[in-house]
PAPATOR-745876 format. One record per residue: residue number from 0; residue in one letter; chain; x, y, z negated of N, C-alpha, C in turn. Coordinates in Angstrom, 3 decimals. Last residue first. Example, Ala and Ser with C-alpha at 12.3 -4.5 7.8 and 13.67 -1.06 7.14 Angstrom:
<rs>
[r 1,'s','A',[12.850,-2.250,-7.080],[13.670,-1.060,-7.140],[12.900,0.030,-7.870]]
[r 0,'a','A',[13.190,-5.690,-7.800],[12.300,-4.500,-7.800],[13.200,-3.300,-7.800]]
</rs>
This chain:
<rs>
[r 168,'a','A',[-64.542,-45.174,116.453],[-65.024,-44.396,115.285],[-64.805,-42.901,115.455]]
[r 167,'k','A',[-63.267,-46.438,118.516],[-64.666,-46.028,118.712],[-65.149,-45.067,117.626]]
[r 166,'q','A',[-60.850,-47.080,117.404],[-60.859,-46.156,118.540],[-62.263,-45.625,118.815]]
[r 165,'l','A',[-61.654,-48.950,115.521],[-61.067,-47.686,115.075],[-61.086,-46.643,116.189]]
[r 164,'l','A',[-62.468,-51.028,117.195],[-63.453,-50.362,116.337],[-62.938,-49.013,115.838]]
[r 163,'f','A',[-59.975,-51.718,118.324],[-61.078,-51.264,119.182],[-62.112,-50.490,118.363]]
[r 162,'t','A',[-58.694,-52.616,116.003],[-58.165,-51.454,116.729],[-59.241,-50.861,117.630]]
[r 161,'i','A',[-60.282,-54.856,115.518],[-60.265,-53.761,114.544],[-59.729,-52.486,115.197]]
[r 160,'q','A',[-59.565,-56.383,117.742],[-60.955,-55.927,117.597],[-61.042,-54.775,116.600]]
[r 159,'a','A',[-56.904,-56.874,117.118],[-57.225,-56.107,118.332],[-58.660,-55.589,118.271]]
[r 158,'l','A',[-57.288,-58.453,114.871],[-56.604,-57.165,114.726],[-56.887,-56.274,115.935]]
[r 157,'h','A',[-58.458,-60.666,116.098],[-59.278,-59.824,115.221],[-58.607,-58.489,114.909]]
[r 156,'h','A',[-56.281,-61.613,117.574],[-57.560,-61.373,118.242],[-58.412,-60.415,117.399]]
[r 155,'d','A',[-54.414,-62.063,115.570],[-54.203,-60.958,116.508],[-55.474,-60.610,117.282]]
[r 154,'d','A',[-55.571,-64.341,114.328],[-55.331,-63.098,113.584],[-55.253,-61.914,114.543]]
[r 153,'h','A',[-55.408,-66.100,116.495],[-56.724,-65.728,115.964],[-56.614,-64.434,115.151]]
[r 152,'e','A',[-52.657,-66.344,116.685],[-53.390,-65.743,117.801],[-54.789,-65.301,117.365]]
[r 151,'a','A',[-52.189,-67.647,114.265],[-51.579,-66.334,114.511],[-52.289,-65.608,115.654]]
[r 150,'v','A',[-53.590,-70.044,114.739],[-54.023,-69.150,113.661],[-53.464,-67.741,113.878]]
[r 149,'f','A',[-52.042,-71.068,116.854],[-53.481,-70.849,117.037],[-53.998,-69.848,115.998]]
[r 148,'y','A',[-49.602,-71.417,115.532],[-49.704,-70.456,116.633],[-51.170,-70.080,116.886]]
[r 147,'a','A',[-50.342,-73.454,113.769],[-49.870,-72.174,113.230],[-49.963,-71.081,114.296]]
[r 146,'l','A',[-50.951,-75.467,115.641],[-51.999,-74.924,114.778],[-51.587,-73.571,114.204]]
[r 145,'d','A',[-48.426,-75.930,116.807],[-49.568,-75.516,117.634],[-50.649,-74.854,116.779]]
[r 144,'t','A',[-47.000,-76.770,114.559],[-46.577,-75.558,115.263],[-47.709,-75.028,116.138]]
[r 143,'m','A',[-48.323,-79.151,113.934],[-48.373,-78.034,112.994],[-47.987,-76.717,113.672]]
[r 142,'k','A',[-49.931,-80.186,116.995],[-48.952,-80.363,115.927],[-49.066,-79.136,115.020]]
[r 141,'m','A',[-52.845,-81.313,118.553],[-52.125,-80.192,117.950],[-51.152,-80.696,116.905]]
[r 140,'p','A',[-54.453,-82.329,121.576],[-53.689,-82.668,120.380],[-52.923,-81.444,119.873]]
[r 139,'t','A',[-57.644,-80.965,122.536],[-56.209,-81.138,122.757],[-55.519,-81.534,121.460]]
[r 138,'g','A',[-60.232,-80.103,122.382],[-59.985,-81.448,122.894],[-58.521,-81.713,123.186]]
[r 137,'l','A',[-61.215,-77.762,121.384],[-60.339,-77.682,122.554],[-60.095,-79.042,123.195]]
[r 136,'r','A',[-62.748,-78.732,119.221],[-63.358,-77.892,120.259],[-62.522,-77.880,121.534]]
[r 135,'p','A',[-60.962,-80.422,117.669],[-62.277,-80.871,118.138],[-62.898,-80.032,119.253]]
[r 134,'h','A',[-57.676,-81.358,118.184],[-58.511,-80.187,117.898],[-59.896,-80.473,118.480]]
[r 133,'l','A',[-56.186,-84.218,116.806],[-56.966,-83.655,117.907],[-57.781,-82.451,117.437]]
[r 132,'a','A',[-52.885,-84.154,115.473],[-54.321,-84.410,115.308],[-55.058,-83.679,116.424]]
[r 131,'v','A',[-49.597,-85.345,114.772],[-50.555,-84.752,115.710],[-51.983,-85.112,115.302]]
[r 130,'k','A',[-46.275,-84.783,113.597],[-47.593,-85.393,113.424],[-48.608,-84.617,114.251]]
[r 129,'d','A',[-43.945,-83.396,113.694],[-44.309,-84.162,114.889],[-45.641,-84.891,114.749]]
[r 128,'l','A',[-43.601,-82.198,111.223],[-43.744,-81.341,112.399],[-44.127,-82.085,113.667]]
[r 127,'d','A',[-43.062,-83.923,109.163],[-44.431,-83.411,109.293],[-44.663,-82.688,110.614]]
[r 126,'v','A',[-40.337,-84.324,109.272],[-41.207,-85.428,109.686],[-42.654,-84.957,109.890]]
[r 125,'e','A',[-39.330,-82.000,108.090],[-39.163,-82.195,109.534],[-40.114,-83.275,110.057]]
[r 124,'k','A',[-41.708,-80.737,105.727],[-40.520,-81.528,106.066],[-40.492,-81.714,107.575]]
[r 123,'l','A',[-42.884,-77.575,104.524],[-43.003,-78.762,105.376],[-41.655,-79.427,105.599]]
[r 122,'k','A',[-42.809,-75.227,103.164],[-42.409,-76.429,102.426],[-42.457,-77.689,103.281]]
[r 121,'r','A',[-43.877,-73.313,104.814],[-42.433,-73.244,104.536],[-41.925,-74.485,103.805]]
[r 120,'l','A',[-46.607,-73.950,104.726],[-45.839,-74.148,105.962],[-44.337,-74.162,105.702]]
[r 119,'f','A',[-47.242,-73.190,102.070],[-47.448,-74.564,102.541],[-46.574,-74.844,103.761]]
[r 118,'s','A',[-46.717,-70.433,102.199],[-45.958,-71.289,101.286],[-46.048,-72.752,101.714]]
[r 117,'v','A',[-48.694,-69.688,104.037],[-47.283,-69.468,104.357],[-46.403,-70.352,103.478]]
[r 116,'i','A',[-50.992,-70.332,102.562],[-50.721,-70.999,103.838],[-49.249,-70.870,104.205]]
[r 115,'e','A',[-50.729,-68.567,100.397],[-50.801,-70.014,100.168],[-50.473,-70.782,101.445]]
[r 114,'a','A',[-50.848,-66.104,101.664],[-49.607,-66.481,100.985],[-49.580,-67.982,100.707]]
[r 113,'r','A',[-53.512,-66.010,102.443],[-52.493,-66.212,103.464],[-51.156,-66.626,102.843]]
[r 112,'s','A',[-54.750,-65.480,99.992],[-55.042,-66.721,100.719],[-53.952,-67.026,101.731]]
[r 111,'s','A',[-53.636,-62.934,99.460],[-53.443,-64.061,98.531],[-53.672,-65.397,99.224]]
[r 110,'s','A',[-54.570,-61.452,101.678],[-53.136,-61.582,101.428],[-52.839,-62.764,100.502]]
[r 109,'f','A',[-57.333,-61.533,101.279],[-56.742,-62.161,102.462],[-55.256,-62.416,102.243]]
[r 108,'e','A',[-57.474,-60.016,98.926],[-57.910,-61.416,98.938],[-57.316,-62.161,100.125]]
[r 107,'d','A',[-56.449,-57.560,99.874],[-55.794,-58.276,98.769],[-56.189,-59.748,98.752]]
[r 106,'i','A',[-58.357,-56.884,101.812],[-56.979,-57.159,102.230],[-56.230,-57.911,101.139]]
[r 105,'l','A',[-60.588,-56.480,100.134],[-60.611,-57.510,101.178],[-59.195,-57.881,101.610]]
[r 104,'d','A',[-59.636,-54.316,98.608],[-60.031,-55.564,97.956],[-60.040,-56.723,98.961]]
[r 103,'p','A',[-59.258,-52.297,100.574],[-58.114,-52.844,99.827],[-58.425,-54.171,99.136]]
[r 102,'i','A',[-62.023,-52.003,101.431],[-61.003,-52.510,102.347],[-59.789,-53.034,101.571]]
[r 101,'t','A',[-64.513,-53.174,99.115],[-63.587,-52.151,99.613],[-62.567,-52.802,100.546]]
[r 100,'r','A',[-67.751,-54.624,99.945],[-66.440,-54.620,99.290],[-65.578,-53.482,99.835]]
[r 99,'k','A',[-69.954,-54.660,101.504],[-70.106,-54.074,100.167],[-68.766,-53.957,99.436]]
[r 98,'d','A',[-69.305,-56.060,103.795],[-69.397,-54.599,103.888],[-69.554,-53.919,102.526]]
[r 97,'h','A',[-69.590,-58.724,103.314],[-68.243,-58.165,103.193],[-68.275,-56.637,103.196]]
[r 96,'d','A',[-71.826,-60.561,102.476],[-71.876,-59.109,102.661],[-70.502,-58.492,102.392]]
[r 95,'t','A',[-72.227,-63.501,104.328],[-71.529,-62.829,103.237],[-71.521,-61.329,103.494]]
[r 94,'q','A',[-73.393,-64.401,106.677],[-74.192,-64.404,105.448],[-73.538,-63.668,104.285]]
[r 93,'h','A',[-71.449,-64.227,108.673],[-72.724,-63.526,108.859],[-73.495,-63.393,107.545]]
[r 92,'t','A',[-69.476,-65.867,107.589],[-69.184,-64.452,107.833],[-70.471,-63.652,107.997]]
[r 91,'r','A',[-70.824,-68.340,107.541],[-70.353,-67.724,106.293],[-70.092,-66.228,106.480]]
[r 90,'t','A',[-71.322,-68.826,110.313],[-72.408,-68.634,109.352],[-71.942,-67.908,108.093]]
[r 89,'n','A',[-70.115,-69.076,112.845],[-69.566,-68.162,111.827],[-70.599,-67.813,110.755]]
[r 88,'e','A',[-70.757,-70.927,114.686],[-71.720,-69.827,114.533],[-71.231,-68.784,113.522]]
[r 87,'l','A',[-68.916,-72.909,114.459],[-68.815,-72.037,115.631],[-69.820,-70.887,115.611]]
[r 86,'d','A',[-67.199,-74.013,111.989],[-68.571,-73.541,112.154],[-68.542,-72.503,113.271]]
[r 85,'a','A',[-64.845,-76.444,113.227],[-65.179,-75.138,112.657],[-66.675,-74.890,112.816]]
[r 84,'g','A',[-64.073,-79.856,112.365],[-64.607,-78.824,113.253],[-64.896,-77.536,112.505]]
[r 83,'v','A',[-61.002,-81.269,111.338],[-62.380,-80.915,111.027],[-62.821,-79.792,111.966]]
[r 82,'l','A',[-59.005,-83.129,113.670],[-59.198,-82.020,112.740],[-60.684,-81.764,112.515]]
[r 81,'e','A',[-58.232,-86.565,113.833],[-58.964,-85.421,114.377],[-59.168,-84.375,113.292]]
[r 80,'k','A',[-56.526,-88.314,112.443],[-56.506,-88.309,113.913],[-57.191,-87.093,114.520]]
[r 79,'e','A',[-54.355,-87.629,109.682],[-55.697,-87.807,110.245],[-55.652,-87.615,111.755]]
[r 78,'g','A',[-51.930,-87.303,108.366],[-52.005,-88.247,109.475],[-53.399,-88.489,110.021]]
[r 77,'s','A',[-51.468,-85.376,106.518],[-51.916,-86.678,106.009],[-52.121,-87.706,107.115]]
[r 76,'c','A',[-50.810,-83.188,108.114],[-49.787,-83.795,107.255],[-50.185,-85.182,106.767]]
[r 75,'i','A',[-53.329,-82.651,109.263],[-52.198,-83.035,110.112],[-51.150,-83.747,109.268]]
[r 74,'q','A',[-54.759,-81.945,106.931],[-55.161,-83.098,107.740],[-54.012,-83.574,108.629]]
[r 73,'e','A',[-53.462,-79.610,106.139],[-53.392,-80.788,105.270],[-53.778,-82.050,106.037]]
[r 72,'m','A',[-54.279,-78.007,108.257],[-52.850,-78.263,108.053],[-52.654,-79.493,107.177]]
[r 71,'r','A',[-57.035,-77.977,107.816],[-56.506,-78.583,109.037],[-55.013,-78.885,108.898]]
[r 70,'g','A',[-57.126,-76.578,105.376],[-57.635,-77.947,105.481],[-57.091,-78.661,106.704]]
[r 69,'m','A',[-56.113,-74.095,106.177],[-55.382,-74.907,105.201],[-55.835,-76.359,105.272]]
[r 68,'w','A',[-58.152,-73.279,107.978],[-56.767,-73.452,108.443],[-55.983,-74.344,107.481]]
[r 67,'l','A',[-60.371,-73.237,106.219],[-60.371,-74.106,107.399],[-58.946,-74.357,107.862]]
[r 66,'p','A',[-59.637,-71.245,104.355],[-59.785,-72.640,103.919],[-59.806,-73.632,105.089]]
[r 65,'e','A',[-59.576,-68.940,106.163],[-58.353,-69.453,105.536],[-58.512,-70.890,105.006]]
[r 64,'l','A',[-61.981,-67.925,107.072],[-61.377,-69.033,107.812],[-60.113,-69.600,107.168]]
[r 63,'d','A',[-62.666,-65.805,105.405],[-63.560,-66.962,105.481],[-62.904,-68.164,106.149]]
[r 62,'i','A',[-60.668,-63.922,106.008],[-60.703,-64.577,104.696],[-61.502,-65.874,104.779]]
[r 61,'l','A',[-61.539,-63.190,108.566],[-60.198,-63.765,108.393],[-60.110,-64.506,107.059]]
[r 60,'h','A',[-64.027,-62.130,107.834],[-63.966,-63.317,108.689],[-62.592,-63.985,108.584]]
[r 59,'g','A',[-63.228,-59.844,106.447],[-63.911,-60.930,105.745],[-63.887,-62.225,106.528]]
[r 58,'i','A',[-62.283,-58.341,108.590],[-61.340,-58.798,107.560],[-61.953,-59.967,106.792]]
[r 57,'e','A',[-64.765,-57.987,109.876],[-63.638,-58.598,110.599],[-62.608,-59.138,109.604]]
[r 56,'k','A',[-66.159,-56.624,107.913],[-66.601,-57.977,108.262],[-65.518,-58.705,109.057]]
[r 55,'k','A',[-64.774,-54.198,107.966],[-64.770,-55.011,106.747],[-65.182,-56.450,107.044]]
[r 54,'i','A',[-65.407,-53.310,110.550],[-64.006,-53.564,110.193],[-63.947,-54.472,108.968]]
[r 53,'s','A',[-68.414,-55.087,111.568],[-67.683,-53.917,111.082],[-66.223,-54.301,110.842]]
[r 52,'w','A',[-69.392,-56.889,114.518],[-69.009,-56.821,113.118],[-68.320,-55.499,112.819]]
[r 51,'q','A',[-72.127,-56.650,116.730],[-70.722,-56.330,116.454],[-70.460,-56.239,114.959]]
[r 50,'e','A',[-74.797,-57.255,117.021],[-73.914,-57.490,118.170],[-72.436,-57.339,117.831]]
[r 49,'p','A',[-76.052,-56.545,114.662],[-76.180,-57.931,115.129],[-75.203,-58.263,116.267]]
[r 48,'t','A',[-73.481,-54.586,113.046],[-74.740,-54.678,113.783],[-74.886,-56.138,114.194]]
[r 47,'s','A',[-71.731,-53.044,110.351],[-72.052,-54.211,111.168],[-73.395,-54.040,111.857]]
[r 46,'s','A',[-70.259,-49.803,110.691],[-71.060,-50.785,109.968],[-71.410,-51.909,110.928]]
[r 45,'g','A',[-67.749,-47.245,110.295],[-68.419,-48.328,111.026],[-69.240,-49.227,110.127]]
[r 44,'t','A',[-66.344,-46.264,107.392],[-66.113,-46.262,108.842],[-66.769,-47.482,109.472]]
[r 43,'d','A',[-66.423,-45.973,104.677],[-67.705,-46.041,105.384],[-67.549,-46.018,106.906]]
[r 42,'e','A',[-63.793,-45.716,103.806],[-64.547,-46.929,103.470],[-65.837,-47.071,104.277]]
[r 41,'k','A',[-61.526,-44.439,106.219],[-62.554,-44.209,105.206],[-63.374,-45.484,105.030]]
[r 40,'v','A',[-58.146,-45.260,106.652],[-59.522,-45.414,107.130],[-60.487,-45.196,105.969]]
[r 39,'e','A',[-55.487,-45.315,106.165],[-56.166,-44.022,106.053],[-57.611,-44.066,106.542]]
[r 38,'k','A',[-54.716,-48.005,106.439],[-54.339,-47.254,105.236],[-55.083,-45.932,105.076]]
[r 37,'l','A',[-55.066,-49.841,108.459],[-56.264,-49.328,107.784],[-55.966,-48.411,106.604]]
[r 36,'k','A',[-52.604,-50.625,109.420],[-53.616,-50.177,110.382],[-54.766,-49.436,109.686]]
[r 35,'h','A',[-51.382,-51.512,107.055],[-50.843,-50.369,107.795],[-51.908,-49.765,108.715]]
[r 34,'s','A',[-52.994,-53.731,106.412],[-52.846,-52.610,105.480],[-52.374,-51.358,106.205]]
[r 33,'l','A',[-52.550,-55.371,108.685],[-53.894,-54.883,108.346],[-53.813,-53.647,107.453]]
[r 32,'r','A',[-49.827,-55.842,108.374],[-50.296,-55.136,109.569],[-51.704,-54.586,109.346]]
[r 31,'a','A',[-49.880,-57.269,105.991],[-49.185,-55.974,106.041],[-49.626,-55.169,107.259]]
[r 30,'p','A',[-51.299,-59.610,106.779],[-51.854,-58.697,105.766],[-51.190,-57.313,105.782]]
[r 29,'t','A',[-49.448,-60.630,108.838],[-50.796,-60.147,109.156],[-51.383,-59.251,108.063]]
[r 28,'g','A',[-46.991,-61.713,108.121],[-47.089,-60.282,108.357],[-48.485,-59.753,108.620]]
[r 27,'e','A',[-47.302,-64.437,108.025],[-47.020,-63.734,106.776],[-47.226,-62.226,106.932]]
[r 26,'l','A',[-47.615,-64.958,110.751],[-48.707,-65.232,109.816],[-48.521,-64.462,108.512]]
[r 25,'r','A',[-45.064,-64.247,111.707],[-46.272,-63.560,112.198],[-47.412,-63.719,111.205]]
[r 24,'e','A',[-43.527,-66.131,110.319],[-43.314,-64.696,110.085],[-44.516,-63.879,110.555]]
[r 23,'i','A',[-44.459,-68.461,111.514],[-44.730,-68.235,110.087],[-44.541,-66.758,109.745]]
[r 22,'i','A',[-43.315,-68.157,114.019],[-44.777,-68.081,113.899],[-45.173,-67.833,112.442]]
[r 21,'t','A',[-40.653,-68.568,113.350],[-41.062,-67.280,113.912],[-42.570,-67.091,113.784]]
[r 20,'p','A',[-40.704,-71.265,112.463],[-40.308,-70.178,111.551],[-40.719,-68.788,112.048]]
[r 19,'l','A',[-41.616,-72.638,114.912],[-42.469,-72.495,113.729],[-42.003,-71.394,112.774]]
[r 18,'l','A',[-39.887,-73.107,116.950],[-40.614,-71.834,116.995],[-41.430,-71.587,115.723]]
[r 17,'g','A',[-38.971,-75.636,116.727],[-38.088,-74.579,116.251],[-38.723,-73.198,116.317]]
[r 16,'n','A',[-40.614,-77.296,118.077],[-40.949,-77.041,116.675],[-40.058,-75.969,116.056]]
[r 15,'d','A',[-41.559,-77.091,121.235],[-40.399,-76.704,120.431],[-40.817,-76.351,119.004]]
[r 14,'e','A',[-43.962,-77.495,122.526],[-43.083,-78.652,122.324],[-41.944,-78.351,121.350]]
[r 13,'i','A',[-47.171,-76.543,122.310],[-45.825,-76.047,122.029],[-44.952,-77.256,121.707]]
[r 12,'r','A',[-49.740,-76.573,124.760],[-49.024,-77.217,123.656],[-47.632,-76.628,123.529]]
[r 11,'a','A',[-51.734,-73.693,125.451],[-50.789,-74.716,125.900],[-50.093,-75.301,124.675]]
[r 10,'f','A',[-55.013,-72.857,125.089],[-53.736,-72.880,124.386],[-52.883,-74.033,124.894]]
[r 9,'k','A',[-57.473,-70.513,126.127],[-56.842,-71.831,126.273],[-55.472,-71.747,125.613]]
[r 8,'r','A',[-60.468,-68.722,125.340],[-59.016,-68.862,125.313],[-58.608,-70.316,125.496]]
[r 7,'e','A',[-63.119,-68.472,124.997],[-62.666,-68.661,126.379],[-61.154,-68.867,126.457]]
[r 6,'f','A',[-63.546,-67.850,122.393],[-63.899,-69.201,122.817],[-63.569,-69.469,124.280]]
[r 5,'w','A',[-62.752,-65.114,122.372],[-61.989,-66.140,121.665],[-62.293,-67.541,122.197]]
[r 4,'k','A',[-62.699,-63.335,125.485],[-63.422,-63.818,124.308],[-62.653,-64.992,123.700]]
[r 3,'t','A',[-60.311,-61.010,126.543],[-60.831,-62.365,126.680],[-61.516,-62.770,125.379]]
[r 2,'r','A',[-61.080,-57.649,127.191],[-60.457,-58.622,126.290],[-61.117,-59.974,126.501]]
[r 1,'k','A',[-60.431,-54.814,129.218],[-61.144,-56.080,129.032],[-60.349,-56.992,128.094]]
[r 0,'m','A',[-60.354,-51.521,128.148],[-59.565,-52.650,128.579],[-60.326,-53.942,128.256]]
</rs>
């Protein structure tokens, strides 16, 4: 089945901030979905190649981006006009040897990082939900609900890739 590449994705603005609680549930559930998907996977399943990340590197990539998401959320709350750009080459993910770690260890770290983001989002005030900052790559304004949805979609993009890797194994 053909999958759209991440950088080819487009995201429509979300006008209804009332969707944020549902999106937060998705974000909070990603570590549990990872755990469920990988509960019986052997540690040596798949390895990274220059063309394709391993399952462990996919999880590591999710970990690597948590500081970016939190930073962007803080930027929106503080009223900054433009969000910090991402490293589009994924340098940290390529340079970090996530493959040496265990899957449970990677999921635990991701779960801890994600819990911080979920806590941050749940503490937002209504006034924070209408603040806007420009997404540098997409060139579109994003509110907190838009960014949370973007992150949830990014999670699902990588979960789908992990499923693909499991099917190949």
